[in-house]
ChimeraX commands (.cxc) that place a marker at each C-alpha (Angstrom):
marker #1 position 239.29,175.57,160.64 radius 0.5
marker #1 position 241.27,178.70,160.10 radius 0.5
marker #1 position 243.45,178.26,156.27 radius 0.5
marker #1 position 246.35,180.61,155.22 radius 0.5
marker #1 position 248.70,180.03,152.52 radius 0.5
marker #1 position 252.15,180.47,153.02 radius 0.5
marker #1 position 255.65,179.40,151.90 radius 0.5
marker #1 position 256.25,176.61,153.88 radius 0.5
marker #1 position 259.40,175.21,151.02 radius 0.5
marker #1 position 262.18,175.08,154.04 radius 0.5
marker #1 position 259.79,172.95,156.77 radius 0.5
marker #1 position 258.84,170.21,154.87 radius 0.5
marker #1 position 261.62,168.01,156.37 radius 0.5
marker #1 position 261.10,170.37,159.79 radius 0.5
marker #1 position 257.64,170.14,160.52 radius 0.5
marker #1 position 257.20,166.28,161.81 radius 0.5
marker #1 position 254.56,164.34,160.04 radius 0.5
marker #1 position 251.11,163.39,161.88 radius 0.5
marker #1 position 252.07,160.02,164.59 radius 0.5
marker #1 position 256.18,160.60,164.36 radius 0.5
marker #1 position 258.02,162.22,167.62 radius 0.5
marker #1 position 260.05,165.36,166.25 radius 0.5
marker #1 position 260.23,169.07,168.12 radius 0.5
marker #1 position 257.52,170.46,166.30 radius 0.5
marker #1 position 258.82,173.53,164.07 radius 0.5
marker #1 position 257.90,177.35,164.45 radius 0.5
marker #1 position 256.70,179.92,162.04 radius 0.5
marker #1 position 256.09,183.43,161.98 radius 0.5
marker #1 position 253.11,185.03,159.90 radius 0.5
marker #1 position 253.12,188.29,159.46 radius 0.5
marker #1 position 251.17,191.31,157.70 radius 0.5
marker #1 position 247.53,190.59,156.51 radius 0.5
marker #1 position 247.21,187.21,157.75 radius 0.5
marker #1 position 248.78,188.54,160.44 radius 0.5
marker #1 position 246.36,191.31,161.23 radius 0.5
marker #1 position 243.18,189.07,159.34 radius 0.5
marker #1 position 244.27,186.17,162.57 radius 0.5
marker #1 position 244.46,189.16,165.22 radius 0.5
marker #1 position 241.68,191.36,164.56 radius 0.5
marker #1 position 239.02,189.84,162.37 radius 0.5
marker #1 position 239.25,185.97,163.62 radius 0.5
marker #1 position 240.40,187.18,167.50 radius 0.5
marker #1 position 242.24,184.13,168.05 radius 0.5
marker #1 position 244.27,183.22,170.93 radius 0.5
marker #1 position 247.62,181.66,171.86 radius 0.5
marker #1 position 246.73,178.26,172.24 radius 0.5
marker #1 position 243.98,178.09,169.73 radius 0.5
marker #1 position 244.85,176.31,166.32 radius 0.5
marker #1 position 244.80,177.39,162.59 radius 0.5
marker #1 position 245.57,175.42,159.74 radius 0.5
marker #1 position 248.91,176.87,156.70 radius 0.5
marker #1 position 249.06,175.01,153.41 radius 0.5
marker #1 position 252.31,175.47,151.60 radius 0.5
marker #1 position 250.44,175.18,148.13 radius 0.5
marker #1 position 252.29,172.52,147.47 radius 0.5
marker #1 position 250.44,169.94,148.57 radius 0.5
marker #1 position 251.20,169.86,152.17 radius 0.5
marker #1 position 248.80,170.34,155.65 radius 0.5
marker #1 position 250.57,172.83,158.67 radius 0.5
marker #1 position 248.36,172.27,161.38 radius 0.5
marker #1 position 249.53,174.88,163.86 radius 0.5
marker #1 position 249.07,176.08,167.68 radius 0.5
marker #1 position 249.30,179.63,168.05 radius 0.5
marker #1 position 252.43,180.36,170.51 radius 0.5
marker #1 position 252.38,184.25,170.83 radius 0.5
marker #1 position 252.02,187.60,169.02 radius 0.5
marker #1 position 254.14,190.31,168.25 radius 0.5
marker #1 position 253.42,194.14,165.97 radius 0.5
marker #1 position 252.04,192.82,162.72 radius 0.5
marker #1 position 252.76,189.04,164.00 radius 0.5
marker #1 position 252.12,185.82,165.14 radius 0.5
marker #1 position 253.72,183.09,166.55 radius 0.5
marker #1 position 252.87,179.70,165.47 radius 0.5
marker #1 position 254.80,175.74,166.26 radius 0.5
marker #1 position 253.72,173.74,163.19 radius 0.5
marker #1 position 252.64,170.59,165.24 radius 0.5
marker #1 position 252.34,167.98,162.45 radius 0.5
marker #1 position 252.05,168.00,158.32 radius 0.5
marker #1 position 249.64,165.97,156.80 radius 0.5
marker #1 position 249.09,166.07,153.07 radius 0.5
marker #1 position 246.53,168.05,151.20 radius 0.5
marker #1 position 243.75,165.95,150.41 radius 0.5
marker #1 position 240.96,168.26,148.77 radius 0.5
marker #1 position 242.79,169.21,145.37 radius 0.5
marker #1 position 240.90,167.37,142.68 radius 0.5
marker #1 position 242.95,164.81,140.19 radius 0.5
marker #1 position 241.86,166.69,136.80 radius 0.5
marker #1 position 244.07,170.17,136.28 radius 0.5
marker #1 position 241.93,172.54,134.39 radius 0.5
marker #1 position 242.66,175.46,132.83 radius 0.5
marker #1 position 239.26,177.56,132.44 radius 0.5
marker #1 position 239.37,180.13,129.02 radius 0.5
marker #1 position 237.13,182.47,130.12 radius 0.5
marker #1 position 236.06,184.98,127.00 radius 0.5
marker #1 position 235.50,188.78,128.85 radius 0.5
marker #1 position 232.80,189.15,130.25 radius 0.5
marker #1 position 231.15,192.32,131.13 radius 0.5
marker #1 position 231.44,194.45,134.09 radius 0.5
marker #1 position 232.22,192.20,137.67 radius 0.5
marker #1 position 230.93,188.81,136.15 radius 0.5
marker #1 position 234.77,188.15,135.56 radius 0.5
marker #1 position 235.40,187.92,139.77 radius 0.5
marker #1 position 232.60,185.80,140.08 radius 0.5
marker #1 position 233.30,183.27,137.97 radius 0.5
marker #1 position 237.09,183.50,139.50 radius 0.5
marker #1 position 235.61,182.67,143.07 radius 0.5
marker #1 position 233.24,180.25,142.37 radius 0.5
marker #1 position 235.31,178.36,139.04 radius 0.5
marker #1 position 238.59,177.82,142.36 radius 0.5
marker #1 position 235.64,176.69,144.70 radius 0.5
marker #1 position 234.41,174.29,142.14 radius 0.5
marker #1 position 238.60,173.04,141.35 radius 0.5
marker #1 position 239.45,174.82,138.57 radius 0.5
marker #1 position 243.40,174.63,138.39 radius 0.5
marker #1 position 244.50,178.01,135.70 radius 0.5
marker #1 position 242.25,180.53,134.82 radius 0.5
marker #1 position 242.78,182.38,131.67 radius 0.5
marker #1 position 240.27,185.36,130.46 radius 0.5
marker #1 position 240.27,185.98,126.62 radius 0.5
marker #1 position 239.50,188.84,124.20 radius 0.5
marker #1 position 237.03,187.11,121.60 radius 0.5
marker #1 position 234.69,188.89,118.70 radius 0.5
marker #1 position 232.71,189.35,120.70 radius 0.5
marker #1 position 233.56,190.84,123.86 radius 0.5
marker #1 position 232.04,193.47,124.93 radius 0.5
marker #1 position 234.57,194.39,127.60 radius 0.5
marker #1 position 238.03,194.86,125.78 radius 0.5
marker #1 position 241.82,195.38,126.78 radius 0.5
marker #1 position 242.61,198.38,127.29 radius 0.5
marker #1 position 246.44,198.14,128.44 radius 0.5
marker #1 position 244.99,198.91,131.92 radius 0.5
marker #1 position 244.55,194.49,132.80 radius 0.5
marker #1 position 247.82,194.57,135.52 radius 0.5
marker #1 position 245.56,196.30,138.24 radius 0.5
marker #1 position 242.63,193.88,137.11 radius 0.5
marker #1 position 244.98,190.68,137.01 radius 0.5
marker #1 position 246.59,191.51,140.09 radius 0.5
marker #1 position 242.83,192.07,142.13 radius 0.5
marker #1 position 241.14,189.08,140.13 radius 0.5
marker #1 position 244.34,187.03,141.93 radius 0.5
marker #1 position 243.49,188.17,145.18 radius 0.5
marker #1 position 239.85,187.04,144.66 radius 0.5
marker #1 position 240.86,183.24,143.76 radius 0.5
marker #1 position 243.60,183.17,146.66 radius 0.5
marker #1 position 240.84,184.24,149.11 radius 0.5
marker #1 position 238.48,181.38,147.60 radius 0.5
marker #1 position 241.25,178.88,147.81 radius 0.5
marker #1 position 241.58,179.44,151.24 radius 0.5
marker #1 position 237.97,179.19,151.99 radius 0.5
marker #1 position 237.26,176.41,150.77 radius 0.5
marker #1 position 240.54,174.22,151.68 radius 0.5
marker #1 position 242.41,174.20,148.25 radius 0.5
marker #1 position 246.00,172.70,148.17 radius 0.5
marker #1 position 247.28,175.26,145.72 radius 0.5
marker #1 position 246.52,178.70,144.57 radius 0.5
marker #1 position 244.71,178.87,141.28 radius 0.5
marker #1 position 247.11,181.08,139.36 radius 0.5
marker #1 position 244.48,183.82,137.30 radius 0.5
marker #1 position 247.00,185.13,134.09 radius 0.5
marker #1 position 246.67,188.43,132.54 radius 0.5
marker #1 position 244.21,188.98,129.90 radius 0.5
marker #1 position 245.44,187.24,126.12 radius 0.5
marker #1 position 244.46,188.41,123.34 radius 0.5
marker #1 position 242.43,185.31,120.66 radius 0.5
marker #1 position 245.21,184.59,118.84 radius 0.5
marker #1 position 248.16,184.32,121.71 radius 0.5
marker #1 position 244.67,182.30,123.82 radius 0.5
marker #1 position 245.01,179.87,121.09 radius 0.5
marker #1 position 248.97,180.01,121.64 radius 0.5
marker #1 position 248.87,179.29,124.78 radius 0.5
marker #1 position 246.30,176.53,124.67 radius 0.5
marker #1 position 248.49,174.68,122.24 radius 0.5
marker #1 position 251.94,175.20,124.33 radius 0.5
marker #1 position 249.89,173.27,126.96 radius 0.5
marker #1 position 249.38,170.56,125.65 radius 0.5
marker #1 position 246.32,169.06,126.66 radius 0.5
marker #1 position 242.89,167.83,125.44 radius 0.5
marker #1 position 240.65,170.46,124.94 radius 0.5
marker #1 position 236.70,171.33,124.67 radius 0.5
marker #1 position 235.08,174.46,123.56 radius 0.5
marker #1 position 231.33,174.94,124.70 radius 0.5
marker #1 position 229.10,176.08,122.25 radius 0.5
marker #1 position 226.08,176.84,121.76 radius 0.5
marker #1 position 225.59,175.43,117.99 radius 0.5
marker #1 position 226.09,171.95,118.99 radius 0.5
marker #1 position 228.65,169.27,120.29 radius 0.5
marker #1 position 228.65,166.46,121.72 radius 0.5
marker #1 position 228.03,165.72,125.57 radius 0.5
marker #1 position 230.42,166.43,128.29 radius 0.5
marker #1 position 230.08,162.90,129.67 radius 0.5
marker #1 position 231.51,161.29,125.47 radius 0.5
marker #1 position 234.51,164.23,126.02 radius 0.5
marker #1 position 236.51,162.97,129.42 radius 0.5
marker #1 position 236.04,159.62,131.61 radius 0.5
marker #1 position 237.03,159.50,135.40 radius 0.5
marker #1 position 241.30,158.37,134.17 radius 0.5
marker #1 position 241.10,162.28,132.47 radius 0.5
marker #1 position 244.06,163.80,134.33 radius 0.5
marker #1 position 243.97,167.28,131.85 radius 0.5
marker #1 position 241.99,169.64,129.78 radius 0.5
marker #1 position 241.44,172.98,128.65 radius 0.5
marker #1 position 238.05,174.50,128.67 radius 0.5
marker #1 position 236.70,177.57,126.45 radius 0.5
marker #1 position 233.85,179.69,127.06 radius 0.5
marker #1 position 232.43,182.45,125.58 radius 0.5
marker #1 position 231.27,186.04,126.68 radius 0.5
marker #1 position 227.95,187.25,126.01 radius 0.5
marker #1 position 227.05,186.43,122.76 radius 0.5
marker #1 position 229.22,183.63,122.27 radius 0.5
marker #1 position 232.10,182.51,119.84 radius 0.5
marker #1 position 232.13,183.47,116.32 radius 0.5
marker #1 position 231.60,180.21,114.30 radius 0.5
marker #1 position 235.67,180.43,112.39 radius 0.5
marker #1 position 237.20,181.14,115.96 radius 0.5
marker #1 position 235.26,177.34,117.27 radius 0.5
marker #1 position 236.89,176.10,114.05 radius 0.5
marker #1 position 240.16,177.72,114.67 radius 0.5
marker #1 position 240.03,175.71,118.11 radius 0.5
marker #1 position 238.84,172.60,116.20 radius 0.5
marker #1 position 241.41,172.70,114.05 radius 0.5
marker #1 position 244.11,172.61,117.29 radius 0.5
marker #1 position 242.75,169.19,117.76 radius 0.5
marker #1 position 239.71,171.05,120.20 radius 0.5
marker #1 position 236.77,168.81,120.71 radius 0.5
marker #1 position 233.13,171.03,120.85 radius 0.5
marker #1 position 230.43,170.03,123.23 radius 0.5
marker #1 position 226.87,171.42,124.23 radius 0.5
marker #1 position 226.05,171.83,128.25 radius 0.5
marker #1 position 222.42,171.34,127.07 radius 0.5
marker #1 position 219.59,172.27,125.13 radius 0.5
marker #1 position 219.33,176.27,127.19 radius 0.5
marker #1 position 221.50,178.80,126.45 radius 0.5
marker #1 position 223.44,179.80,129.83 radius 0.5
marker #1 position 224.70,183.00,131.15 radius 0.5
marker #1 position 228.53,184.04,130.24 radius 0.5
marker #1 position 228.17,183.45,134.43 radius 0.5
marker #1 position 226.85,180.46,134.33 radius 0.5
marker #1 position 228.19,177.97,131.58 radius 0.5
marker #1 position 232.14,177.66,133.07 radius 0.5
marker #1 position 229.91,176.68,136.21 radius 0.5
marker #1 position 227.83,174.24,135.01 radius 0.5
marker #1 position 230.48,172.41,132.93 radius 0.5
marker #1 position 233.55,172.77,136.15 radius 0.5
marker #1 position 230.64,170.90,138.26 radius 0.5
marker #1 position 229.95,168.37,135.26 radius 0.5
marker #1 position 233.80,167.61,134.53 radius 0.5
marker #1 position 234.50,167.63,138.35 radius 0.5
marker #1 position 231.52,164.63,137.89 radius 0.5
marker #1 position 232.59,162.78,135.36 radius 0.5
marker #1 position 235.82,162.24,136.75 radius 0.5
marker #1 position 235.20,161.57,139.84 radius 0.5
marker #1 position 235.72,164.62,142.07 radius 0.5
marker #1 position 233.05,165.89,143.09 radius 0.5
marker link #1:1,2 radius 0.2
marker link #1:2,3 radius 0.2
marker link #1:3,4 radius 0.2
marker link #1:4,5 radius 0.2
marker link #1:5,6 radius 0.2
marker link #1:6,7 radius 0.2
marker link #1:7,8 radius 0.2
marker link #1:8,9 radius 0.2
marker link #1:9,10 radius 0.2
marker link #1:10,11 radius 0.2
marker link #1:11,12 radius 0.2
marker link #1:12,13 radius 0.2
marker link #1:13,14 radius 0.2
marker link #1:14,15 radius 0.2
marker link #1:15,16 radius 0.2
marker link #1:16,17 radius 0.2
marker link #1:17,18 radius 0.2
marker link #1:18,19 radius 0.2
marker link #1:19,20 radius 0.2
marker link #1:20,21 radius 0.2
marker link #1:21,22 radius 0.2
marker link #1:22,23 radius 0.2
marker link #1:23,24 radius 0.2
marker link #1:24,25 radius 0.2
marker link #1:25,26 radius 0.2
marker link #1:26,27 radius 0.2
marker link #1:27,28 radius 0.2
marker link #1:28,29 radius 0.2
marker link #1:29,30 radius 0.2
marker link #1:30,31 radius 0.2
marker link #1:31,32 radius 0.2
marker link #1:32,33 radius 0.2
marker link #1:33,34 radius 0.2
marker link #1:34,35 radius 0.2
marker link #1:35,36 radius 0.2
marker link #1:36,37 radius 0.2
marker link #1:37,38 radius 0.2
marker link #1:38,39 radius 0.2
marker link #1:39,40 radius 0.2
marker link #1:40,41 radius 0.2
marker link #1:41,42 radius 0.2
marker link #1:42,43 radius 0.2
marker link #1:43,44 radius 0.2
marker link #1:44,45 radius 0.2
marker link #1:45,46 radius 0.2
marker link #1:46,47 radius 0.2
marker link #1:47,48 radius 0.2
marker link #1:48,49 radius 0.2
marker link #1:49,50 radius 0.2
marker link #1:50,51 radius 0.2
marker link #1:51,52 radius 0.2
marker link #1:52,53 radius 0.2
marker link #1:53,54 radius 0.2
marker link #1:54,55 radius 0.2
marker link #1:55,56 radius 0.2
marker link #1:56,57 radius 0.2
marker link #1:57,58 radius 0.2
marker link #1:58,59 radius 0.2
marker link #1:59,60 radius 0.2
marker link #1:60,61 radius 0.2
marker link #1:61,62 radius 0.2
marker link #1:62,63 radius 0.2
marker link #1:63,64 radius 0.2
marker link #1:64,65 radius 0.2
marker link #1:65,66 radius 0.2
marker link #1:66,67 radius 0.2
marker link #1:67,68 radius 0.2
marker link #1:68,69 radius 0.2
marker link #1:69,70 radius 0.2
marker link #1:70,71 radius 0.2
marker link #1:71,72 radius 0.2
marker link #1:72,73 radius 0.2
marker link #1:73,74 radius 0.2
marker link #1:74,75 radius 0.2
marker link #1:75,76 radius 0.2
marker link #1:76,77 radius 0.2
marker link #1:77,78 radius 0.2
marker link #1:78,79 radius 0.2
marker link #1:79,80 radius 0.2
marker link #1:80,81 radius 0.2
marker link #1:81,82 radius 0.2
marker link #1:82,83 radius 0.2
marker link #1:83,84 radius 0.2
marker link #1:84,85 radius 0.2
marker link #1:85,86 radius 0.2
marker link #1:86,87 radius 0.2
marker link #1:87,88 radius 0.2
marker link #1:88,89 radius 0.2
marker link #1:89,90 radius 0.2
marker link #1:90,91 radius 0.2
marker link #1:91,92 radius 0.2
marker link #1:92,93 radius 0.2
marker link #1:93,94 radius 0.2
marker link #1:94,95 radius 0.2
marker link #1:95,96 radius 0.2
marker link #1:96,97 radius 0.2
marker link #1:97,98 radius 0.2
marker link #1:98,99 radius 0.2
marker link #1:99,100 radius 0.2
marker link #1:100,101 radius 0.2
marker link #1:101,102 radius 0.2
marker link #1:102,103 radius 0.2
marker link #1:103,104 radius 0.2
marker link #1:104,105 radius 0.2
marker link #1:105,106 radius 0.2
marker link #1:106,107 radius 0.2
marker link #1:107,108 radius 0.2
marker link #1:108,109 radius 0.2
marker link #1:109,110 radius 0.2
marker link #1:110,111 radius 0.2
marker link #1:111,112 radius 0.2
marker link #1:112,113 radius 0.2
marker link #1:113,114 radius 0.2
marker link #1:114,115 radius 0.2
marker link #1:115,116 radius 0.2
marker link #1:116,117 radius 0.2
marker link #1:117,118 radius 0.2
marker link #1:118,119 radius 0.2
marker link #1:119,120 radius 0.2
marker link #1:120,121 radius 0.2
marker link #1:121,122 radius 0.2
marker link #1:122,123 radius 0.2
marker link #1:123,124 radius 0.2
marker link #1:124,125 radius 0.2
marker link #1:125,126 radius 0.2
marker link #1:126,127 radius 0.2
marker link #1:127,128 radius 0.2
marker link #1:128,129 radius 0.2
marker link #1:129,130 radius 0.2
marker link #1:130,131 radius 0.2
marker link #1:131,132 radius 0.2
marker link #1:132,133 radius 0.2
marker link #1:133,134 radius 0.2
marker link #1:134,135 radius 0.2
marker link #1:135,136 radius 0.2
marker link #1:136,137 radius 0.2
marker link #1:137,138 radius 0.2
marker link #1:138,139 radius 0.2
marker link #1:139,140 radius 0.2
marker link #1:140,141 radius 0.2
marker link #1:141,142 radius 0.2
marker link #1:142,143 radius 0.2
marker link #1:143,144 radius 0.2
marker link #1:144,145 radius 0.2
marker link #1:145,146 radius 0.2
marker link #1:146,147 radius 0.2
marker link #1:147,148 radius 0.2
marker link #1:148,149 radius 0.2
marker link #1:149,150 radius 0.2
marker link #1:150,151 radius 0.2
marker link #1:151,152 radius 0.2
marker link #1:152,153 radius 0.2
marker link #1:153,154 radius 0.2
marker link #1:154,155 radius 0.2
marker link #1:155,156 radius 0.2
marker link #1:156,157 radius 0.2
marker link #1:157,158 radius 0.2
marker link #1:158,159 radius 0.2
marker link #1:159,160 radius 0.2
marker link #1:160,161 radius 0.2
marker link #1:161,162 radius 0.2
marker link #1:162,163 radius 0.2
marker link #1:163,164 radius 0.2
marker link #1:164,165 radius 0.2
marker link #1:165,166 radius 0.2
marker link #1:166,167 radius 0.2
marker link #1:167,168 radius 0.2
marker link #1:168,169 radius 0.2
marker link #1:169,170 radius 0.2
marker link #1:170,171 radius 0.2
marker link #1:171,172 radius 0.2
marker link #1:172,173 radius 0.2
marker link #1:173,174 radius 0.2
marker link #1:174,175 radius 0.2
marker link #1:175,176 radius 0.2
marker link #1:176,177 radius 0.2
marker link #1:177,178 radius 0.2
marker link #1:178,179 radius 0.2
marker link #1:179,180 radius 0.2
marker link #1:180,181 radius 0.2
marker link #1:181,182 radius 0.2
marker link #1:182,183 radius 0.2
marker link #1:183,184 radius 0.2
marker link #1:184,185 radius 0.2
marker link #1:185,186 radius 0.2
marker link #1:186,187 radius 0.2
marker link #1:187,188 radius 0.2
marker link #1:188,189 radius 0.2
marker link #1:189,190 radius 0.2
marker link #1:190,191 radius 0.2
marker link #1:191,192 radius 0.2
marker link #1:192,193 radius 0.2
marker link #1:193,194 radius 0.2
marker link #1:194,195 radius 0.2
marker link #1:195,196 radius 0.2
marker link #1:196,197 radius 0.2
marker link #1:197,198 radius 0.2
marker link #1:198,199 radius 0.2
marker link #1:199,200 radius 0.2
marker link #1:200,201 radius 0.2
marker link #1:201,202 radius 0.2
marker link #1:202,203 radius 0.2
marker link #1:203,204 radius 0.2
marker link #1:204,205 radius 0.2
marker link #1:205,206 radius 0.2
marker link #1:206,207 radius 0.2
marker link #1:207,208 radius 0.2
marker link #1:208,209 radius 0.2
marker link #1:209,210 radius 0.2
marker link #1:210,211 radius 0.2
marker link #1:211,212 radius 0.2
marker link #1:212,213 radius 0.2
marker link #1:213,214 radius 0.2
marker link #1:214,215 radius 0.2
marker link #1:215,216 radius 0.2
marker link #1:216,217 radius 0.2
marker link #1:217,218 radius 0.2
marker link #1:218,219 radius 0.2
marker link #1:219,220 radius 0.2
marker link #1:220,221 radius 0.2
marker link #1:221,222 radius 0.2
marker link #1:222,223 radius 0.2
marker link #1:223,224 radius 0.2
marker link #1:224,225 radius 0.2
marker link #1:225,226 radius 0.2
marker link #1:226,227 radius 0.2
marker link #1:227,228 radius 0.2
marker link #1:228,229 radius 0.2
marker link #1:229,230 radius 0.2
marker link #1:230,231 radius 0.2
marker link #1:231,232 radius 0.2
marker link #1:232,233 radius 0.2
marker link #1:233,234 radius 0.2
marker link #1:234,235 radius 0.2
marker link #1:235,236 radius 0.2
marker link #1:236,237 radius 0.2
marker link #1:237,238 radius 0.2
marker link #1:238,239 radius 0.2
marker link #1:239,240 radius 0.2
marker link #1:240,241 radius 0.2
marker link #1:241,242 radius 0.2
marker link #1:242,243 radius 0.2
marker link #1:243,244 radius 0.2
marker link #1:244,245 radius 0.2
marker link #1:245,246 radius 0.2
marker link #1:246,247 radius 0.2
marker link #1:247,248 radius 0.2
marker link #1:248,249 radius 0.2
marker link #1:249,250 radius 0.2
marker link #1:250,251 radius 0.2
marker link #1:251,252 radius 0.2
marker link #1:252,253 radius 0.2
view
C-alpha cells in the first residue's frame, strides 16, 4: 500500500483507532505528494493508501476526491507504527567521494538508522566547501523517500556535515554509548551490544579509514573500537554491514 508522510498531529484524537466506531476524519494532501498519487501512481477514488505522522501513528485512508494539486482523503482508522527498531542509532559517516553518501543514506534508512551525521575527517577526500546546505537538502530528500518506500514510522534526519571537532561535541552531547568501527582492530560487535541496547552512536570512516589520533580521541570520550572482521570493507559497505549486524544483535532484524 502506498505510504506518505504528513503532519497529522491534530488528527491523533480525531481519527478512530482500529476497531472503534467514530466519524472518520478528512485530510487533504497537496503538492508533490498529490501529484505523485494522481500522476505516477494513477490512483483513483476508492483506492487506499497510508499516511504516517512520523510520531508513531499510521493512518489508513481512502481517496474521496481530486482537485488541482489536491487529493482528498478520508481517514478510516489509525494504528501504532510497528516497523521502527527498538534501538536508535546515529550514524556518524566520514564524507566519501562522489555520490557514495547518497547510497549510504538510502540503505542506512532502510536498515533502520535514526539519524545520519556526515563528518569531515582527516583522511576525507571530499571536503567541506561552504555549499553544504544544498547538498544536505538533497540528502534529506533521499532519506525521506527511502523512509516512505520501506515503511518507516519516522523520517530520519540527515544533519549538515560537521567538522571533526563539532562531531565529537555532537556525540558527547548525545550521551549515547559510542562505537567506532576501526580497521586497526577492536572488539566484536556482539561483545558491545545486547538486545536491551536502546541507543548508539556509530562512527564509520571515509576512504582510507580513521587516523589513529581520531580513534584515540573517540576512546577518550568513552567510545569503544569494534572490528567488522578480517577483511577491509569499502567505506560505503562498512556502515551497512555494521547497521545490519547491530539490528540483528538487538533483535531488530
